[in-house]
C-alpha positions in Angstrom: 54.2 20.3 20.6 53.6 20.5 16.8 51.4 17.6 17.2 49.3 19.3 19.9 49.1 22.4 18.1 47.5 20.9 15.0 45.5 19.0 17.2 44.1 22.2 18.9 43.7 24.0 15.6 41.4 21.2 14.5 39.5 21.3 17.6 38.7 25.3 17.0 38.1 25.0 13.1 35.1 22.3 14.2 33.5 24.9 15.6 32.2 26.3 12.4 33.0 29.1 10.2 33.5 32.4 12.5 35.9 29.9 14.4 38.0 29.5 11.3 37.7 32.6 10.3 39.2 33.6 14.0 42.4 31.2 13.1 42.9 33.6 9.8 42.6 36.4 11.3 45.2 34.9 14.2 47.7 34.1 11.3 47.4 37.6 9.8 48.0 38.9 13.4 51.5 36.7 13.9 52.3 37.7 10.2 52.1 41.7 10.7 53.9 41.3 14.2 56.7 39.2 12.3 56.7 41.7 8.9 56.3 44.8 11.8 59.4 43.3 13.7 61.8 42.3 11.1 61.2 46.2 9.3 62.3 47.5 12.8 65.4 45.3 12.9 66.5 45.7 9.3 66.2 49.8 9.8 69.5 51.7 9.8 68.0 54.5 11.7 65.8 53.6 14.7 61.7 54.7 14.8 60.8 56.8 17.8 57.6 55.3 17.7 57.4 51.3 18.0 54.1 50.4 16.2 54.7 52.5 13.4 56.4 49.3 11.9 53.7 47.4 13.0 51.2 50.1 11.2 52.9 50.0 8.3 53.2 45.9 8.0 49.2 46.0 9.1 48.6 48.2 6.0 50.4 45.9 3.5 49.0 43.0 5.0 45.4 44.7 4.8 45.8 46.3 1.5 48.1 46.0 -1.2 47.5 49.2 -2.6 50.2 50.6 -0.5 53.3 48.8 -2.6 53.2 51.7 -4.6 54.5 54.1 -1.5 57.7 51.7 -1.2 60.6 53.3 -3.4 63.2 54.0 -0.3 65.1 50.5 -0.3 64.5 47.2 -2.2 64.6 45.3 1.0 61.9 47.3 2.3 60.2 46.6 -1.0 60.6 43.2 -1.2 59.2 42.9 2.6 56.5 44.8 1.1 55.4 42.5 -1.5 55.7 39.2 0.9 53.4 41.4 2.9 50.7 42.0 0.5 50.9 38.4 -1.2 50.5 37.2 2.4 47.5 39.2 3.4 46.0 38.8 0.1 46.1 35.0 0.5 45.1 34.5 3.5 42.4 37.4 3.8 40.8 37.0 0.8 41.5 33.6 -0.1 41.3 32.3 3.4 37.8 34.0 4.5 36.5 33.2 0.6 37.1 29.6 0.9 35.8 29.6 4.6 32.5 31.3 3.4 31.7 28.8 0.5 32.6 26.1 2.5 30.0 27.5 4.6 26.9 28.3 1.8 27.9 24.8 0.4 26.9 22.8 3.9 23.8 25.3 4.2 22.7 24.5 1.0 23.6 20.9 0.8 21.0 20.8 4.2 18.2 22.6 2.8 18.2 20.3 -0.6 18.6 16.9 1.7 14.8 17.3 2.6 15.5 17.9 6.5 13.7 20.7 6.9 10.2 21.2 8.0 7.3 21.7 5.4 4.8 24.8 5.7 1.7 23.2 4.1 -1.7 22.4 5.1 -4.1 20.0 2.8 -1.5 17.9 1.2 -0.7 14.6 0.7 2.2 12.4 2.3 3.7 9.3 1.1 6.0 7.4 3.2 9.1 5.8 2.3 10.1 4.4 -1.1 9.3 1.1 -2.5 7.8 0.1 -6.1 4.3 1.4 -5.4 5.9 5.0 -4.7 6.4 6.3 -8.6 2.9 5.0 -9.8 1.1 6.3 -6.6 2.1 10.0 -7.3 1.6 9.5 -11.2 -2.0 9.1 -10.0 -2.1 11.8 -7.0 -0.7 14.2 -10.0 -3.3 13.7 -12.5 -6.0 13.4 -9.5 -5.3 16.3 -8.0 -4.3 19.2 -10.2 -3.4 21.7 -7.1 -2.4 19.6 -4.7 1.3 19.1 -2.9 2.6 15.8 -2.6 5.6 15.4 0.1 7.3 12.1 -0.5 9.2 11.1 2.8 12.0 8.6 2.4 14.8 7.2 4.7 17.8 8.4 2.7 18.5 11.4 0.6 17.8 10.6 -3.2 17.7 13.8 -5.0 18.6 12.3 -8.2 15.8 10.0 -8.0 13.2 12.7 -7.1 14.6 14.7 -10.0 14.1 11.6 -12.6 10.4 11.1 -11.0 9.5 14.8 -11.6 10.8 14.4 -15.4 8.8 11.8 -16.0 5.4 13.1 -14.8 4.5 15.1 -17.4 2.4 17.5 -15.5 2.6 21.0 -15.7 4.5 22.7 -12.5 5.3 18.7 -11.0 8.8 20.1 -9.9 6.9 22.2 -7.7 4.1 20.4 -6.5 6.4 17.2 -5.7 8.6 17.4 -2.6 11.2 15.7 -0.9 12.0 15.0 2.7 14.2 12.4 4.5 14.7 11.1 7.5 13.6 7.9 9.8 10.1 6.7 10.1 10.4 5.2 13.7 11.5 8.9 14.7 8.5 11.7 15.8 10.9 14.3 14.9 11.6 13.5 11.6 8.1 12.5 10.7 7.1 16.4 12.1 9.4 17.4 8.7 6.3 16.4 6.6 3.7 18.4 8.6 2.1 15.4 8.6 -0.4 16.3 11.3 -1.8 19.1 8.8 -2.4 16.7 5.7 -5.5 15.6 4.2 -4.3 12.4 3.4 -1.2 9.3 4.3 -0.2 6.8 2.2 2.2 4.1 3.6 2.7 1.5 0.7 4.5 -2.0 1.3 8.6 -1.9 0.9 10.3 -4.0 -0.8 11.0 -7.5 -0.6 9.2 -7.8 2.9 7.8 -11.4 2.2 10.9 -12.9 2.3 12.0 -11.6 5.8 8.9 -11.2 7.3 10.6 -11.6 10.8 13.3 -8.9 10.3 10.6 -6.5 8.7 7.5 -7.0 10.7 9.1 -5.5 14.1 10.3 -2.1 11.8 7.0 -2.2 10.2 4.6 -2.3 13.0 7.3 0.3 15.2 6.8 2.7 12.0 3.0 2.4 12.9 3.6 3.1 16.6 5.3 6.4 15.8 2.5 7.2 13.6 0.2 7.1 16.4 2.6 8.8 18.7 3.1 11.4 16.5 -0.8 12.2 15.7 -1.4 12.1 19.9 1.1 14.8 20.2 -0.4 16.9 17.8 -3.6 15.6 19.1 -5.0 14.8 15.9 -5.3 11.0 16.1 -9.4 11.1 15.7 -9.3 14.1 13.7 -6.1 13.8 11.6 -5.7 13.0 8.0 -6.9 10.1 6.2 -4.4 7.3 6.9 -4.5 4.1 4.3 -1.6 1.6 4.7 -0.6 -1.3 2.7 0.3 -4.5 5.1 3.3 -6.4 4.9 1.6 -9.5 5.5 -1.9 -10.4 6.8 -1.1 -11.8 10.1 -0.6 -8.3 11.2 -4.0 -7.1 10.5 -4.6 -7.6 13.9 -2.0 -5.9 15.2 -2.0 -3.2 13.0 -5.7 -2.4 13.9 -4.5 -2.1 17.4 -2.4 0.5 17.1 -4.3 2.7 14.4 -8.1 2.0 14.6 -8.5 4.7 11.9 -6.5 3.3 9.4 -7.9 1.6 6.0 -5.4 -1.5 5.5 -4.8 -2.6 2.3 -3.4 -6.6 1.8 -1.2 -5.6 -1.1 0.0 -9.6 -1.6 -3.4 -10.7 -1.5 -4.7 -8.3 -3.9 -2.1 -9.3 -6.5 -2.4 -13.0 -5.5 -5.8 -12.6 -6.7 -5.7 -10.9 -9.8 -2.9 -12.8 -11.0 -5.1 -15.9 -10.4 -8.1 -14.1 -12.4 -5.8 -13.7 -15.0 -4.8 -17.1 -15.1 -8.9 -18.2 -15.1 -9.0 -16.4 -18.0 -6.5 -17.3 -20.3 -6.9 -20.6 -22.2 -4.8 -23.8 -21.6 -2.2 -24.9 -24.3 -3.6 -27.2 -26.7 -0.9 -29.9 -26.3 -1.7 -30.4 -22.8 -4.5 -30.5 -20.8 -2.7 -31.9 -17.3 -3.0 -28.4 -15.2 0.2 -28.3 -15.0 1.5 -24.8 -13.6 5.4 -23.6 -13.6 5.9 -20.4 -11.2 9.1 -19.2 -11.2 10.6 -16.5 -8.1 8.9 -15.8 -5.2 7.3 -13.3 -3.1 4.6 -12.8 -0.7 2.5 -12.7 -4.0 3.0 -16.5 -4.9 2.0 -17.7 -1.6 -1.4 -15.4 -2.0 -1.6 -16.7 -5.7 -1.5 -20.4 -4.1 -4.1 -19.9 -1.5 -6.5 -18.9 -4.2 -5.8 -21.9 -6.2 -6.0 -24.0 -3.4 -9.2 -22.3 -2.8 -10.9 -23.8 -6.1 -10.7 -27.4 -4.4 -9.2 -28.7 -8.4 -6.4 -31.2 -7.9 -3.1 -29.6 -9.4 0.3 -30.0 -9.9 2.3 -26.6 -9.2 6.3 -26.5 -10.0 7.9 -23.5 -8.0 11.7 -22.0 -8.7 12.6 -20.3 -6.2 16.0 -17.9 -5.8 18.6 -19.9 -4.6 18.5 -19.4 -0.5 14.3 -18.7 -0.6 13.0 -21.9 -0.7 13.4 -22.4 3.1 11.3 -19.1 3.5 8.8 -20.6 1.0 8.6 -23.5 3.1 8.5 -21.6 6.8 5.8 -19.2 4.8 3.7 -22.2 3.8 3.9 -23.9 7.2 2.8 -20.9 9.5 -0.1 -20.2 6.9 -1.6 -23.8 7.0 0.2 -26.3 8.2 -2.6 -28.8 8.4 -2.3 -28.7 4.8 1.1 -30.0 4.9 2.9 -33.3 5.1 5.0 -34.1 7.7 8.3 -34.0 5.7 7.8 -30.3 5.6 8.2 -29.7 9.3 12.0 -31.1 9.0 12.6 -29.2 6.4 16.1 -27.8 5.4 18.3 -25.8 3.1 18.7 -28.3 0.0 19.4 -28.5 -3.6 17.3 -31.3 -4.4 13.3 -30.6 -5.3 11.1 -30.8 -1.7 7.5 -32.7 -2.8 4.7 -31.5 -0.4 0.6 -31.5 -0.3 -0.7 -27.8 0.3 -4.5 -28.8 0.3 -5.2 -29.7 -3.2 -2.3 -28.5 -4.2 0.9 -31.3 -5.5 4.1 -28.9 -5.1 7.6 -29.5 -6.1 9.8 -26.4 -4.9 13.2 -26.1 -6.1 16.4 -23.6 -5.7 18.1 -22.1 -8.3 20.7 -19.5 -8.7 20.3 -19.0 -12.7 18.1 -16.1 -14.6 14.6 -17.0 -15.0 15.6 -17.6 -18.9 17.5 -20.1 -18.3 15.7 -21.9 -15.6 12.8 -22.1 -18.4 15.6 -23.0 -21.2 16.7 -26.0 -18.9 13.3 -27.5 -17.3 10.9 -29.8 -19.6 7.4 -27.4 -20.9 5.9 -30.3 -22.4 3.7 -31.3 -19.9 3.3 -27.3 -18.6 0.1 -25.9 -19.3 1.0 -22.1 -17.6 4.1 -20.5 -17.1 3.6 -17.6 -13.9 6.5 -15.1 -14.2 6.4 -13.5 -10.6 8.3 -10.2 -9.9 10.4 -10.7 -6.8 10.5 -7.1 -5.4 14.1 -8.3 -3.6 16.2 -5.5 -6.1 16.6 -1.8 -5.2 15.8 -1.1 -8.9 12.1 -2.8 -10.4 14.1 -2.1 -13.7 16.1 -5.0 -13.1 13.4 -7.1 -11.6 11.6 -6.5 -14.9 14.8 -7.3 -16.9 14.7 -10.6 -15.4 11.1 -11.4 -16.8 11.6 -9.9 -20.1 14.5 -12.0 -20.4 12.6 -15.1 -19.8 9.8 -13.8 -22.1 12.4 -13.8 -24.9 13.7 -17.3 -24.0 10.6 -18.8 -24.7 9.8 -16.7 -27.7 13.4 -18.2 -29.3 11.9 -21.5 -28.4 8.6 -21.1 -30.4 10.5 -22.0 -34.3 11.5 -25.3 -32.4 8.1 -25.6 -30.4 5.5 -24.0 -31.5 3.2 -25.0 -28.7 4.5 -23.6 -25.6 2.7 -23.0 -22.5 0.4 -19.9 -22.0 2.3 -17.1 -19.8 1.3 -15.2 -17.4 3.6 -12.3 -16.0 3.6 -9.7 -13.2 5.7 -6.5 -13.7 6.9 -3.7 -11.5 7.1 -0.9 -14.5 4.0 0.1 -16.5 5.9 0.5 -19.5 7.4 -3.0 -19.5 4.5 -4.4 -20.8 5.1 -2.7 -23.9 8.8 -3.5 -24.6 7.7 -7.0 -26.2 5.4 -8.9 -27.6 4.5 -12.5 -26.7 1.2 -14.0 -28.1 -0.8 -15.5 -25.3 1.1 -13.8 -22.4 -1.3 -12.2 -20.0 0.2 -9.1 -17.5 -0.3 -7.8 -14.4 1.6 -4.5 -13.4 1.3 -5.1 -9.9 2.4 -1.2 -8.4 0.0 0.2 -10.4 -3.1 -2.3 -9.1 -1.9 -1.4 -5.7 -1.5 2.5 -6.1 -5.4 2.8 -7.7 -6.4 0.5 -4.8 -4.8 2.5 -2.3 -6.2 5.6 -3.6 -9.6 4.1 -3.8 -9.2 3.5 0.0 -8.0 6.3 0.7 -11.2 8.3 -0.8 -13.4 5.8 1.3 -11.3 6.8 4.4 
């Protein structure tokens, strides 16, 4: 019986604040009845009106001021005190607690970014990645009055507050709005008023290149949801300007079929080309003219960089160190890109600790995996025959700061070797945060901040759309 009663109260309480207030009123009614009956039983002279005791008890439960009227007997005074304390606890404390909880739930829902915005001619950024902060910064600088709506998968109010403080622009806190939901839901996309926006940017997500098979279906599903949403609001051909960063060049055809009006940007290809151009501008170390390269880290950018390097038709030896477990991903991507370039041994490639040697066009590749930090990898490998060291940003970390910290530690490791080995290889570094390039000074290092590069190019594409 006890368990049944508790279960029924639980089910009623979950219906909302009114149901909880109803439970409190029920308890007060029971207290009033018990108090009235006890008073009637304890009186020496029985009252002619049976409801008089209940009325007396109700007054004490609802208003403690009636205590001053109870001076007839000690028993009556004690009962009055107990009823007043119970009434105050349940009526004032209980109702206040219910209303406080209800207000907290409503305010939490409002701050979670699930209510639709009422805006026109605003800018929408879909998804969160290392590109988003730089894209927001450029938009705030370019559009002094336009509102930016950031749509993310999970609530991230603390991170948004840090972003607002980071961008030193007047009224930035009012121009940057957070909305949360699923990118694959038309209902959730409606929270951004996307059909009334002037521009929509969909930057690439983190860690997409090493997990293309997992990410590509979700990415294409988001494009299909965008198309369905714009069709529903009849804005497919007269809607906002769409600028989308491709997850992989192989998806361009499918993306064009889904959203033919969108401007597509191959982000990894752009970064790979920029890194290759920086490589061509840098001078090789004077102690060696072998043309050997040492690439540390693996991402889609690594593959695009190798494509540009191979296009020069110059035989080169490239040593690639991928994180433990990612070597097979790199092999698979190389095979899918240009299988005619690869030696037959790659087609049976499996995860192994031993380095893999293969021919990719004019490039002689040696690929090995290592779970050690970048700094330790550079310390353990012989750099005497290396002309260039390229540190790629592995976009697998939740925070870009951690990715850049690995590269900074590697630069410190190289800098510490200078007193023993003055002739070190030239260094090319990919950072994810613009401030990282100012933390350490390394002579001869060339730096590419890839999110800033992508953000600038996305804005150019958006203006052309």
